[in-house]
C-alpha positions as a printed NumPy array, in Angstrom:
array([[ 21.518, -87.296,  69.717],
       [ 23.771, -85.346,  72.106],
       [ 23.217, -85.962,  75.799],
       [ 23.419, -82.253,  76.598],
       [ 23.016, -78.77 ,  75.124],
       [ 25.109, -75.711,  76.069],
       [ 25.478, -73.661,  72.874],
       [ 23.215, -70.723,  73.681],
       [ 23.836, -67.182,  74.906],
       [ 23.577, -66.226,  78.572],
       [ 20.371, -64.185,  79.029],
       [ 21.037, -60.431,  79.126],
       [ 17.929, -59.708,  81.209],
       [ 16.161, -61.309,  84.164],
       [ 12.436, -62.05 ,  83.897],
       [ 10.292, -60.283,  86.508],
       [  7.059, -62.195,  87.116],
       [  5.347, -59.506,  89.223],
       [  3.434, -57.798,  86.379],
       [  2.203, -61.195,  85.117],
       [  0.867, -62.627,  88.401],
       [ -2.879, -63.432,  88.532],
       [ -3.263, -60.793,  91.261],
       [ -0.858, -58.443,  93.054],
       [  1.062, -59.796,  96.017],
       [ -0.128, -58.606,  99.389],
       [  2.409, -56.039, 100.616],
       [  4.952, -56.943, 103.296],
       [  4.078, -55.255, 106.581],
       [  6.142, -53.344, 109.089],
       [  5.935, -55.474, 112.266],
       [  5.909, -52.377, 114.491],
       [  3.129, -50.474, 112.733],
       [  1.258, -53.197, 110.853],
       [  1.343, -50.933, 107.783],
       [  2.894, -51.715, 104.377],
       [  6.674, -51.38 , 104.302],
       [  8.28 , -48.289, 102.863],
       [ 11.647, -48.362, 101.051],
       [ 13.131, -46.623, 104.091],
       [ 12.109, -49.579, 106.265],
       [ 14.29 , -51.883, 104.166],
       [ 17.303, -49.615, 103.69 ],
       [ 19.145, -50.865, 106.827],
       [ 19.192, -54.342, 105.264],
       [ 19.347, -54.   , 101.481],
       [ 20.838, -51.685,  98.836],
       [ 18.521, -49.369,  96.925],
       [ 18.742, -51.375,  93.692],
       [ 17.47 , -54.574,  95.342],
       [ 14.672, -52.704,  97.119],
       [ 13.585, -51.337,  93.741],
       [ 13.711, -54.812,  92.182],
       [ 11.571, -56.136,  95.029],
       [  8.575, -54.071,  93.837],
       [  9.41 , -53.366,  90.187],
       [  6.67 , -53.749,  87.577],
       [  9.172, -53.866,  84.704],
       [  8.86 , -57.268,  83.06 ],
       [ 12.531, -57.406,  82.053],
       [ 15.439, -56.127,  84.161],
       [ 18.861, -55.782,  82.608],
       [ 21.687, -57.877,  84.082],
       [ 24.728, -55.675,  84.81 ],
       [ 27.789, -56.378,  82.683],
       [ 29.87 , -57.034,  85.82 ],
       [ 27.423, -59.764,  86.855],
       [ 27.353, -61.294,  83.368],
       [ 31.145, -61.478,  83.354],
       [ 31.099, -63.597,  86.523],
       [ 28.146, -65.67 ,  85.314],
       [ 30.278, -66.62 ,  82.3  ],
       [ 32.485, -68.747,  84.587],
       [ 29.758, -71.409,  84.507],
       [ 26.795, -70.154,  82.479],
       [ 25.093, -71.25 ,  80.367],
       [ 24.682, -74.458,  82.332],
       [ 24.052, -77.715,  80.446],
       [ 20.589, -79.075,  79.709],
       [ 20.828, -82.887,  79.861],
       [ 18.553, -85.568,  78.448],
       [ 18.211, -88.332,  81.059],
       [ 18.486, -91.28 ,  78.661],
       [ 19.732, -93.642,  81.365],
       [ 16.892, -92.848,  83.761],
       [ 14.32 , -93.099,  80.979],
       [ 15.622, -96.566,  80.078],
       [ 15.6  , -97.758,  83.686],
       [ 11.993, -96.608,  84.092],
       [ 10.969, -97.989,  80.67 ],
       [  8.933, -94.842,  80.173],
       [  7.708, -93.064,  77.038],
       [  8.461, -89.785,  78.841],
       [ 11.403, -87.665,  77.741],
       [ 13.232, -86.302,  80.79 ],
       [ 15.44 , -83.213,  80.735],
       [ 17.34 , -81.61 ,  83.591],
       [ 19.09 , -78.261,  83.951],
       [ 22.414, -78.937,  85.644],
       [ 23.019, -76.102,  88.136],
       [ 25.663, -78.201,  89.888],
       [ 28.077, -76.784,  87.301],
       [ 28.635, -73.568,  89.268],
       [ 31.85 , -73.185,  91.345],
       [ 29.781, -73.514,  94.526],
       [ 27.974, -76.581,  93.163],
       [ 24.419, -75.221,  93.172],
       [ 22.069, -72.639,  91.655],
       [ 22.651, -70.177,  94.511],
       [ 25.459, -68.09 ,  92.91 ],
       [ 22.928, -66.771,  90.361],
       [ 21.599, -64.386,  93.009],
       [ 24.649, -64.287,  95.299],
       [ 26.762, -62.608,  92.606],
       [ 24.007, -60.091,  91.838],
       [ 23.44 , -59.242,  95.499],
       [ 27.158, -58.867,  96.212],
       [ 27.488, -56.559,  93.196],
       [ 24.639, -54.227,  94.186],
       [ 25.887, -54.023,  97.78 ],
       [ 29.418, -53.267,  96.574],
       [ 28.099, -50.469,  94.341],
       [ 26.422, -48.913,  97.39 ],
       [ 29.641, -48.946,  99.417],
       [ 28.782, -51.829, 101.754],
       [ 31.83 , -53.613, 103.23 ],
       [ 30.327, -56.778, 104.783],
       [ 27.339, -59.064, 104.232],
       [ 25.695, -61.292, 106.828],
       [ 23.484, -64.231, 105.997],
       [ 22.098, -67.559, 107.14 ],
       [ 22.445, -70.957, 105.52 ],
       [ 20.881, -74.368, 106.003],
       [ 22.75 , -77.144, 104.21 ],
       [ 25.405, -74.649, 103.167],
       [ 24.633, -74.083,  99.481],
       [ 23.617, -70.466, 100.037],
       [ 26.392, -69.672, 102.507],
       [ 29.04 , -71.07 , 100.192],
       [ 27.553, -69.191,  97.216],
       [ 27.656, -65.858,  99.044],
       [ 31.186, -66.544, 100.337],
       [ 32.193, -67.211,  96.713],
       [ 30.431, -64.115,  95.346],
       [ 31.715, -61.607,  97.895],
       [ 35.32 , -62.376,  96.973],
       [ 34.821, -60.803,  93.532],
       [ 33.926, -57.477,  95.103],
       [ 36.212, -57.395,  98.127],
       [ 33.396, -57.809, 100.661],
       [ 33.593, -59.63 , 103.972],
       [ 31.039, -62.367, 104.637],
       [ 29.582, -63.695, 107.902],
       [ 27.428, -66.834, 107.806],
       [ 25.154, -68.227, 110.526],
       [ 24.764, -71.907, 109.64 ],
       [ 21.922, -74.012, 111.083],
       [ 23.654, -76.017, 113.798],
       [ 22.508, -79.47 , 112.714],
       [ 23.858, -78.824, 109.197],
       [ 27.032, -77.222, 110.59 ],
       [ 27.855, -80.613, 112.121],
       [ 26.309, -82.83 , 109.414],
       [ 28.068, -81.039, 106.542],
       [ 31.503, -79.854, 107.774],
       [ 32.967, -79.579, 104.289],
       [ 30.396, -76.991, 103.238],
       [ 31.596, -74.957, 106.205],
       [ 35.156, -75.522, 105.017],
       [ 34.198, -74.355, 101.522],
       [ 32.892, -71.075, 102.966],
       [ 36.058, -70.617, 104.979],
       [ 38.225, -71.329, 101.92 ],
       [ 36.494, -68.372, 100.253],
       [ 37.197, -66.256, 103.32 ],
       [ 33.869, -66.255, 105.181],
       [ 33.494, -66.589, 108.938],
       [ 30.948, -69.27 , 109.861],
       [ 29.099, -69.726, 113.163],
       [ 26.743, -72.567, 114.172],
       [ 23.254, -71.173, 114.811],
       [ 21.956, -70.641, 117.438],
       [ 25.273, -69.06 , 118.42 ],
       [ 26.655, -67.045, 121.306],
       [ 27.465, -64.169, 118.942],
       [ 24.036, -62.481, 119.086],
       [ 21.389, -61.661, 121.682],
       [ 18.939, -63.872, 119.781],
       [ 21.262, -66.855, 119.795],
       [ 22.193, -66.471, 123.451],
       [ 18.53 , -66.286, 124.517],
       [ 17.661, -69.467, 122.616],
       [ 20.666, -71.362, 123.99 ],
       [ 19.75 , -70.373, 127.551],
       [ 16.351, -72.037, 127.106],
       [ 17.624, -75.01 , 125.099],
       [ 21.399, -75.602, 124.891],
       [ 20.816, -78.518, 122.491],
       [ 18.599, -76.591, 120.051],
       [ 19.443, -77.985, 116.556],
       [ 18.727, -74.64 , 114.946],
       [ 16.475, -73.589, 112.088],
       [ 16.642, -71.199, 109.196],
       [ 14.276, -68.902, 111.097],
       [ 16.73 , -68.687, 113.997],
       [ 19.734, -68.222, 111.703],
       [ 17.941, -65.417, 109.848],
       [ 17.275, -63.653, 113.167],
       [ 20.958, -63.809, 114.053],
       [ 22.115, -62.584, 110.655],
       [ 19.61 , -59.694, 110.645],
       [ 20.547, -58.692, 114.196],
       [ 24.223, -58.693, 113.242],
       [ 23.592, -56.587, 110.121],
       [ 21.446, -53.876, 111.705],
       [ 23.84 , -53.457, 114.638],
       [ 27.008, -53.185, 112.516],
       [ 28.239, -50.266, 110.378],
       [ 28.771, -50.696, 106.621],
       [ 26.965, -54.062, 106.817],
       [ 23.904, -55.374, 104.994],
       [ 21.965, -58.617, 105.16 ],
       [ 21.679, -60.969, 102.198],
       [ 18.926, -63.565, 101.721],
       [ 19.252, -66.608,  99.467],
       [ 15.582, -67.348,  98.858],
       [ 11.962, -66.203,  99.422],
       [ 12.216, -62.524,  98.389],
       [ 11.099, -61.303,  94.967],
       [ 14.529, -60.074,  93.867],
       [ 16.075, -63.466,  94.676],
       [ 13.613, -65.324,  92.45 ],
       [ 14.161, -62.659,  89.788],
       [ 17.903, -63.37 ,  89.624],
       [ 17.304, -67.116,  89.421],
       [ 15.191, -66.856,  86.254],
       [ 18.374, -67.222,  84.191],
       [ 17.849, -70.966,  84.774],
       [ 14.447, -71.218,  83.109],
       [ 15.27 , -68.674,  80.41 ],
       [ 18.275, -70.73 ,  79.343],
       [ 16.276, -73.968,  79.517],
       [ 13.604, -72.549,  77.201],
       [ 16.212, -71.665,  74.576],
       [ 17.908, -75.044,  74.894],
       [ 14.635, -76.944,  74.542],
       [ 13.756, -74.787,  71.553],
       [ 16.888, -76.073,  69.794],
       [ 15.456, -79.581,  70.266],
       [ 11.928, -78.597,  69.201],
       [ 10.724, -79.603,  72.662],
       [  8.465, -77.993,  75.245],
       [  7.753, -79.411,  78.708],
       [  4.43 , -80.802,  79.813],
       [  5.553, -80.429,  83.415],
       [  8.298, -78.357,  85.091],
       [  9.5  , -79.591,  88.495],
       [ 11.676, -78.102,  91.223],
       [ 12.277, -78.823,  94.888],
       [ 11.063, -76.084,  97.213],
       [ 12.37 , -74.842, 100.545],
       [ 12.006, -71.085, 100.22 ],
       [ 11.388, -71.171,  96.473],
       [ 14.496, -69.831,  94.73 ],
       [ 15.467, -72.745,  92.488],
       [ 11.841, -73.68 ,  91.825],
       [ 11.136, -70.078,  90.853],
       [ 14.246, -70.006,  88.701],
       [ 13.198, -72.963,  86.568],
       [  9.408, -72.484,  86.671],
       [  8.656, -68.752,  86.442],
       [  9.801, -68.281,  82.824],
       [  7.4  , -71.113,  81.914],
       [  4.675, -69.555,  84.059],
       [  4.875, -66.586,  81.69 ],
       [  3.797, -68.96 ,  78.906],
       [  1.121, -70.544,  81.097],
       [ -0.32 , -67.094,  81.823],
       [ -0.635, -66.651,  78.057],
       [ -2.557, -69.909,  77.588],
       [  0.21 , -72.504,  77.243],
       [ -0.665, -75.884,  78.767],
       [  2.237, -76.563,  81.113],
       [  2.109, -77.871,  84.679],
       [  4.358, -76.412,  87.382],
       [  5.236, -78.545,  90.408],
       [  6.806, -77.749,  93.79 ],
       [  8.295, -80.643,  95.78 ],
       [  8.985, -80.478,  99.523],
       [  9.788, -82.829, 102.432],
       [  7.036, -84.347, 104.555],
       [  9.172, -83.279, 107.531],
       [  8.671, -79.617, 106.549],
       [  5.403, -79.572, 104.558],
       [  4.943, -75.826, 104.221],
       [  2.945, -75.769, 100.977],
       [  1.037, -79.002, 101.554],
       [  0.079, -78.585, 105.238],
       [  0.865, -74.985, 106.179],
       [ -1.56 , -72.067, 106.085],
       [ -1.612, -69.019, 103.819],
       [ -1.204, -66.092, 106.196],
       [  0.974, -63.194, 107.247],
       [  3.962, -64.39 , 109.257],
       [  7.478, -63.382, 110.192],
       [ 10.38 , -64.69 , 108.164],
       [ 12.412, -65.362, 111.287],
       [ 12.062, -66.7  , 114.815],
       [ 12.884, -63.474, 116.687],
       [ 10.273, -61.451, 114.747],
       [ 12.826, -59.022, 113.314],
       [ 11.815, -59.359, 109.661],
       [  8.789, -57.854, 107.909],
       [  5.527, -59.783, 107.913],
       [  4.884, -61.509, 104.579],
       [  1.773, -63.288, 103.356],
       [  2.908, -66.768, 102.44 ],
       [  2.386, -70.429, 103.155],
       [  3.93 , -71.032, 106.565],
       [  4.25 , -73.526, 109.399],
       [  4.862, -70.736, 111.897],
       [  7.99 , -68.72 , 112.622],
       [  8.711, -70.804, 115.742],
       [  8.728, -74.045, 113.75 ],
       [ 11.899, -76.11 , 114.251],
       [ 11.946, -78.932, 111.689],
       [ 13.358, -82.404, 112.278],
       [ 17.043, -82.875, 111.447],
       [ 16.606, -84.233, 107.927],
       [ 19.553, -84.073, 105.529],
       [ 17.817, -81.779, 103.032],
       [ 18.876, -78.732, 105.047],
       [ 17.991, -76.369, 102.213],
       [ 14.32 , -77.396, 102.444],
       [ 13.87 , -76.858, 106.171],
       [ 12.407, -73.328, 106.116],
       [  9.069, -72.612, 107.788],
       [  7.77 , -70.362, 104.995],
       [  7.748, -70.073, 101.225],
       [  8.28 , -67.232,  98.8  ],
       [  5.175, -65.031,  98.475],
       [  5.321, -65.491,  94.683],
       [  5.34 , -69.299,  94.942],
       [  2.737, -69.215,  97.71 ],
       [  0.343, -67.147,  95.6  ],
       [  0.695, -69.483,  92.606],
       [ -0.05 , -72.505,  94.803],
       [ -2.943, -70.689,  96.491],
       [ -4.432, -69.876,  93.08 ],
       [ -3.964, -73.528,  92.011],
       [ -1.648, -72.488,  89.191],
       [  1.204, -74.486,  90.705],
       [  0.97 , -77.959,  92.278],
       [  2.698, -79.045,  95.489],
       [  3.668, -82.547,  96.651],
       [  5.668, -83.856,  99.625],
       [  7.871, -86.932, 100.091],
       [  9.608, -88.698, 102.959],
       [ 13.389, -88.775, 103.344],
       [ 14.02 , -92.438, 102.534],
       [ 11.97 , -92.524,  99.325],
       [ 13.818, -89.426,  98.165],
       [ 17.211, -91.071,  98.722],
       [ 15.979, -94.186,  96.914],
       [ 15.199, -91.968,  93.926],
       [ 18.608, -90.308,  94.222],
       [ 20.39 , -93.671,  94.063],
       [ 18.504, -94.659,  90.931],
       [ 19.437, -91.357,  89.314],
       [ 23.108, -91.641,  90.3  ],
       [ 23.291, -95.203,  88.996],
       [ 21.703, -94.327,  85.656],
       [ 22.875, -90.746,  85.011],
       [ 26.192, -90.675,  86.897],
       [ 25.696, -87.428,  88.823],
       [ 25.164, -87.672,  92.59 ],
       [ 22.364, -85.242,  93.479],
       [ 22.096, -83.145,  96.627],
       [ 19.312, -84.282,  98.992],
       [ 17.311, -81.194,  97.988],
       [ 17.587, -81.995,  94.273],
       [ 16.574, -85.58 ,  95.038],
       [ 13.08 , -84.424,  96.002],
       [ 12.584, -83.151,  92.462],
       [ 13.964, -86.429,  91.092],
       [ 11.418, -88.432,  93.097],
       [  8.603, -86.381,  91.561],
       [ 10.119, -86.846,  88.096],
       [ 10.176, -90.63 ,  88.584],
       [  6.525, -90.594,  89.645],
       [  5.539, -88.499,  86.616],
       [  7.51 , -90.767,  84.257],
       [  5.9  , -93.846,  85.825],
       [  2.435, -92.356,  85.272],
       [  3.327, -91.729,  81.646],
       [  4.206, -95.41 ,  81.295],
       [  0.97 , -96.526,  82.961],
       [ -1.059, -94.214,  80.73 ],
       [  1.042, -95.088,  77.659],
       [  1.462, -91.4  ,  76.893],
       [  4.464, -89.441,  75.753],
       [  5.376, -86.638,  78.117],
       [  8.198, -84.088,  78.308],
       [  9.451, -83.572,  81.858],
       [ 11.87 , -80.795,  82.825],
       [ 13.414, -80.435,  86.276],
       [ 16.06 , -78.36 ,  87.953],
       [ 19.115, -80.251,  89.154],
       [ 19.698, -77.516,  91.702],
       [ 22.881, -78.857,  93.29 ],
       [ 25.254, -81.831,  93.371],
       [ 25.662, -84.081,  96.411],
       [ 29.442, -84.405,  96.524],
       [ 29.496, -82.752,  99.957],
       [ 26.448, -84.705, 101.158],
       [ 28.006, -88.166, 101.105],
       [ 27.536, -88.634, 104.851],
       [ 23.795, -88.584, 104.169],
       [ 24.197, -91.231, 101.465],
       [ 26.327, -93.272, 103.833],
       [ 23.587, -93.125, 106.468],
       [ 20.984, -94.183, 103.889],
       [ 23.059, -97.103, 102.597],
       [ 23.574, -98.279, 106.19 ],
       [ 19.842, -98.129, 106.883],
       [ 20.275, -95.366, 109.463],
       [ 18.061, -92.679, 107.891],
       [ 14.659, -92.178, 109.499],
       [ 11.481, -90.756, 108.036],
       [  9.834, -87.842, 109.799],
       [  6.248, -86.846, 109.134],
       [  4.693, -84.153, 111.274],
       [  1.496, -85.044, 113.089],
       [ -1.548, -82.796, 112.861],
       [ -1.017, -81.963, 116.533],
       [  2.567, -80.797, 115.895],
       [  1.457, -78.672, 112.949],
       [ -1.375, -77.131, 114.969],
       [  1.064, -76.255, 117.741],
       [  3.554, -74.648, 115.349],
       [  0.773, -72.564, 113.794],
       [ -0.57 , -71.287, 117.102],
       [  1.698, -68.22 , 117.032],
       [  0.207, -67.129, 113.713],
       [ -3.289, -67.308, 115.174],
       [ -2.138, -64.77 , 117.776],
       [ -1.   , -62.361, 115.064],
       [ -4.597, -62.033, 113.82 ],
       [ -3.395, -60.756, 110.431],
       [ -4.852, -62.735, 107.53 ]])
């Protein structure tokens, strides 16, 4: 049997989950009025097409030809059978992984970056601002904007800016300007640095800076790499391809697993299978997060801001509080205080499971994968791998066959400093105490919007 499958067509349409959700999402709120957002409220940040996709009830949305042409550089991505990992675990489970590390930027993020750059270009926008944690999203947007002649400004969480210098270099190679966040380039950044010059940064802070930059600059929009409905929509090419590839093998997953920071790669792999689950198919969906940022497993389901400076709309989601600054773990892409409203609703309704792991056990799983499958996974991807290993081990204990599918959302070739720290025994585990979580949630209690 071949180790991987690629011979399928790239999907021509994205799958929109909104009409198939168990109940409608609660509307995002204007922070000034407390009323549901209007399209006009979002127009300073996003092009009309993305605003329409954010609320569309059309189940299938056509992918523009210009986007498909760029997708064809790396899509369809391979679906691999993890024979080596299966053998090492001595499991009856069959493990498959969708290899999104095949993109030029090395992760799943270009799936939405290319689409967002295209729609902004069509509206006459000249520059995009954004935030990035570990750098996957920033590098993807830097890559995508080059196809449409757009400028790109990235505010990179400071701890990752220093931990992962080559991701910064990658962005700069593609022509982006990159600033460590909090920075001295915005009012938000300056105010935070005045209070705490050593602030390690967070995605919430970086979002505030990027939004402030966008709304105060002409011909500039903001671009977000996760959380919003249109972002998860664009990522569904992952799961749609995986379904077709598994169909060629006469396989269907018992469980679909993805790591979760904001929810983009998890949504990309899981939502097309949720469509089957909503129609009675017995398939489990699993979100995996760090214990150092346990949004789904220890956060609360409430309206909250998407950023620290309270510049974004209020969204109902699982959150640890917009002031939450996570520990400096290496999985920078999973250090966001909130989760996508779509993912949050599915977890709230117990349609999707959520689990959390510590940093060292995740890297242990990553080493086993690298030594059996060859690919070195990003720290974010390694969270999904840890859950896969646990599911495969359960299958062995129960002596049951099981088909496991997970999203290999990015390679770790620019995360080798993290592996070096692990191999030297220098990585520490961080698990938030109940007191720390209660403190971070106190700001939401003040909002009194539930």
